[in-house]
C-alpha positions in Angstrom: 81.2 -84.0 14.7 80.7 -83.5 11.0 84.2 -82.0 10.7 85.7 -85.1 12.4 83.9 -87.4 10.0 85.0 -85.3 7.1 88.6 -85.8 8.2 88.1 -89.5 8.4 86.7 -89.8 4.9 90.2 -89.6 3.3 91.3 -92.5 5.6 88.6 -94.7 4.2 89.4 -93.5 0.7 93.0 -94.6 1.3 91.8 -98.0 2.5 89.8 -98.4 -0.7 92.8 -97.3 -2.7 94.9 -99.9 -1.1 92.7 -102.6 -2.6 92.0 -100.7 -5.9 88.5 -99.3 -5.4 85.0 -100.6 -4.6 85.4 -103.0 -7.5 88.4 -104.5 -5.7 86.4 -105.5 -2.6 86.1 -109.2 -1.9 82.5 -110.5 -2.1 80.8 -110.8 1.3 79.4 -114.3 1.5 79.2 -117.4 3.6 81.8 -120.1 2.6 80.2 -122.6 0.2 81.2 -125.5 2.5 78.9 -124.0 5.3 75.7 -123.4 3.3 74.2 -126.8 3.9 74.9 -126.6 7.7 71.8 -126.8 9.9 71.0 -123.8 12.1 70.1 -123.9 15.8 69.2 -121.3 18.4 71.9 -121.6 21.1 71.5 -121.3 24.9 75.0 -119.7 24.9 75.1 -116.0 25.2 77.0 -113.9 22.6 80.6 -112.7 23.3 81.5 -109.1 24.4 83.1 -108.7 20.9 79.7 -107.9 19.4 79.9 -104.5 21.0 83.4 -103.9 22.4 83.5 -101.7 25.5 79.8 -101.9 26.0 78.2 -102.6 29.4 76.4 -105.9 29.4 73.4 -106.7 31.5 74.1 -110.2 32.8 71.9 -113.0 31.5 69.9 -110.7 29.2 72.3 -110.4 26.2 71.6 -106.6 26.3 74.6 -104.3 25.7 74.6 -100.6 26.6 77.2 -98.8 24.4 78.4 -95.3 25.2 79.2 -92.8 22.5 82.8 -91.7 21.9 84.2 -89.6 24.8 81.5 -90.8 27.2 77.7 -90.7 27.2 75.5 -88.4 29.2 72.9 -91.0 29.1 75.0 -93.3 31.2 74.9 -90.7 34.0 71.2 -91.5 34.3 72.2 -95.0 35.5 75.6 -94.5 37.1 75.9 -90.8 38.0 79.2 -89.0 37.3 81.0 -92.4 36.7 78.9 -92.7 33.5 81.3 -90.6 31.5 84.4 -92.5 32.8 83.6 -96.0 31.6 86.6 -97.9 30.3 88.1 -101.4 30.3 89.2 -101.1 33.9 85.7 -100.7 35.4 83.4 -102.1 32.8 83.0 -105.5 34.5 82.0 -103.9 37.8 79.6 -101.6 36.0 78.0 -104.5 34.3 77.2 -105.9 37.7 75.8 -102.6 38.8 73.7 -102.4 35.7 71.8 -105.5 36.8 70.7 -103.5 39.8 70.4 -100.0 38.4 68.4 -101.0 35.4 65.5 -102.6 37.3 63.2 -99.7 36.5 63.8 -99.8 32.8 61.5 -102.0 30.6 64.0 -101.7 27.8 67.0 -102.9 29.8 65.1 -105.8 31.3 64.4 -107.4 28.0 66.0 -110.8 27.4 67.2 -110.9 23.8 67.3 -114.7 23.8 63.6 -115.0 24.8 62.5 -112.4 22.2 64.4 -114.2 19.4 63.0 -117.5 20.5 59.5 -116.1 20.3 60.2 -114.5 16.9 61.6 -117.7 15.4 59.2 -120.1 17.1 61.9 -122.3 18.5 63.5 -123.1 21.8 67.2 -122.7 22.4 69.4 -125.8 22.7 72.8 -126.7 23.9 75.7 -126.0 21.5 76.0 -128.5 18.7 79.4 -128.3 16.9 77.7 -129.7 13.7 75.4 -126.7 13.4 75.6 -122.9 13.0 74.7 -121.6 16.4 72.6 -118.4 16.6 73.2 -116.2 19.7 70.9 -113.2 19.7 71.5 -110.0 21.5 70.3 -106.3 21.7 72.5 -103.2 21.6 71.2 -100.0 23.2 73.1 -97.0 21.8 72.4 -93.5 23.3 73.1 -90.5 21.1 74.0 -87.6 23.3 73.7 -85.1 20.5 70.1 -86.0 19.6 69.1 -87.1 23.1 67.8 -90.3 21.6 68.4 -94.0 22.0 68.9 -96.3 19.0 68.2 -100.0 19.5 69.8 -102.7 17.4 68.7 -106.4 17.4 71.6 -108.6 16.6 72.6 -112.2 16.1 76.1 -113.6 16.5 76.5 -116.8 14.4 79.2 -119.1 15.6 80.6 -122.2 14.0 83.3 -124.8 14.4 84.4 -124.3 10.8 88.1 -123.3 10.6 89.3 -120.6 8.2 92.7 -121.0 6.4 94.5 -119.0 9.1 93.2 -121.3 11.8 90.5 -119.1 13.2 86.9 -120.2 13.3 84.3 -118.7 10.9 81.7 -116.6 12.6 79.3 -113.9 11.5 77.3 -111.0 12.9 73.9 -109.8 11.8 72.2 -106.5 12.8 68.8 -104.9 12.4 68.5 -101.2 13.3 65.0 -100.5 14.7 63.4 -97.7 12.6 62.3 -95.4 15.4 64.7 -94.0 18.1 63.6 -93.8 21.7 64.0 -91.1 24.3 66.5 -91.1 27.2 63.7 -91.8 29.6 63.6 -95.5 28.6 66.9 -96.0 30.3 65.5 -95.7 33.8 61.7 -95.7 33.5 59.2 -98.3 32.4 57.4 -98.0 29.1 53.6 -97.8 29.0 52.2 -101.2 28.4 51.0 -100.5 24.8 54.4 -99.0 23.9 56.3 -101.9 25.3 54.2 -104.3 23.3 54.8 -102.3 20.1 58.5 -102.1 20.9 58.8 -105.9 21.5 57.0 -106.5 18.2 59.5 -104.3 16.3 62.3 -106.1 18.1 60.9 -109.5 17.0 60.5 -108.1 13.4 64.2 -107.4 13.5 65.0 -110.9 14.5 62.7 -112.3 11.8 64.5 -110.1 9.2 67.8 -111.2 10.4 66.8 -114.9 10.2 65.6 -114.3 6.6 68.9 -112.8 5.6 70.8 -115.7 7.2 68.6 -118.1 5.2 69.4 -116.1 2.0 73.1 -116.3 2.8 72.9 -120.1 3.2 71.2 -120.6 -0.2 73.3 -122.5 -2.7 73.2 -119.7 -5.3 73.8 -116.1 -4.4 72.5 -113.0 -6.3 74.8 -110.5 -7.9 74.9 -107.4 -5.7 76.2 -103.9 -6.1 78.9 -102.4 -4.0 78.9 -99.1 -2.0 80.2 -97.2 1.0 77.8 -95.9 3.6 77.9 -93.9 6.8 75.5 -94.6 9.6 75.6 -93.6 13.3 74.6 -97.1 14.6 77.7 -98.6 13.0 79.8 -97.0 15.7 78.3 -99.4 18.3 80.3 -102.3 16.8 84.0 -102.8 16.1 83.8 -102.9 12.3 81.9 -99.6 12.1 85.0 -97.4 11.4 83.7 -94.0 12.8 80.4 -94.9 11.3 81.7 -95.9 7.9 81.5 -99.3 6.2 81.5 -100.7 2.7 80.6 -103.9 0.9 77.8 -105.6 -1.1 74.5 -103.8 -0.9 70.9 -104.4 -1.8 68.3 -101.6 -1.8 64.6 -101.4 -2.1 62.3 -98.5 -3.3 61.2 -98.1 0.3 64.8 -97.2 1.2 65.5 -100.5 3.0 69.2 -101.3 2.7 71.0 -104.5 3.5 74.8 -104.2 3.6 77.1 -107.2 3.7 80.7 -106.7 4.6 83.7 -109.0 4.2 86.2 -108.1 6.9 89.1 -109.3 4.8 88.6 -106.0 3.0 89.7 -104.1 6.2 93.3 -103.4 7.1 95.0 -102.4 10.3 93.9 -103.1 13.9 90.2 -102.8 13.0 90.5 -105.5 10.3 92.6 -107.8 12.4 90.1 -107.7 15.3 87.0 -107.8 13.1 88.2 -111.0 11.4 86.9 -112.8 14.5 83.6 -112.2 12.7 84.5 -112.0 9.0 80.9 -111.8 7.7 79.0 -108.7 8.8 75.4 -107.9 7.8 73.4 -104.7 8.5 69.7 -104.1 7.8 68.4 -100.5 7.7 64.7 -100.1 7.1 64.6 -96.3 7.4 66.5 -94.3 4.7 67.1 -91.6 7.3 69.4 -94.0 9.2 72.2 -94.0 6.7 73.7 -92.1 3.7 75.8 -93.3 0.8 79.4 -91.9 0.7 80.1 -93.9 -2.4 76.9 -94.6 -4.4 76.0 -98.2 -5.3 77.7 -99.5 -8.4 77.4 -102.8 -10.3 80.4 -105.1 -9.9 82.4 -105.5 -13.1 82.9 -109.1 -12.2 80.3 -111.1 -10.2 83.0 -112.9 -8.2 86.4 -111.7 -7.1 89.3 -114.2 -7.3 
């Protein structure tokens, strides 16, 4: 795996070279015209685009994402077919998941209910005059480590058109600090563990909401730029083999917030990811990521 990632590093370097270097990256920020827009929690579920190729548990906004080449963990739920998941059978498997996951406390969580509890508000019907928050959870098994990483996420949809005619949308992610074992995929958690897990999930939604509020503030801070690698990035389309780059903020604890502007990406990844041009990742555990290009101050605070 490390050898494959090493081979991909020059590809990212070439992408950066195409736009100059890290200093040439466009700033990741919410359009100024949207920063005064009210925010609501929507009853609408997020699109499959938040984790392409994942199996969705219907009406729970929970997505189970296999690793590249198939996931041994999925065999726990589907038997041998677990390693053969693709676009042709993913819809059928999503329906099977609703039945096969009944014994799992993790896979029975309703992301919308957890976010509503974390934010202290009830979901409402879509209002085109607001930014609509559509929370979800990604469950990402790691075959190599035999662990499961959980990501709380929020898809932000709007009716604000971009110059090319598409609507502006965003995607926020919080990686829970402690991985789980494979047994959570088909077994219930002990009551006290389930309470602790749900509390951490809610903390993720609270931190996401705080970053959304910061992004909607009239004035934005000057941030450094960097390139990182993190395994959870692979669970979403913009995570190019686990790599991403953009505006970063770090804390002494190791907490990292990465903001990415998908206009900085080229090729098919960039084209597809521009459905959600603003990408934000929150890592609270420094063991969850590494810098492949160390943070550096921007020469200019804004790019033209």
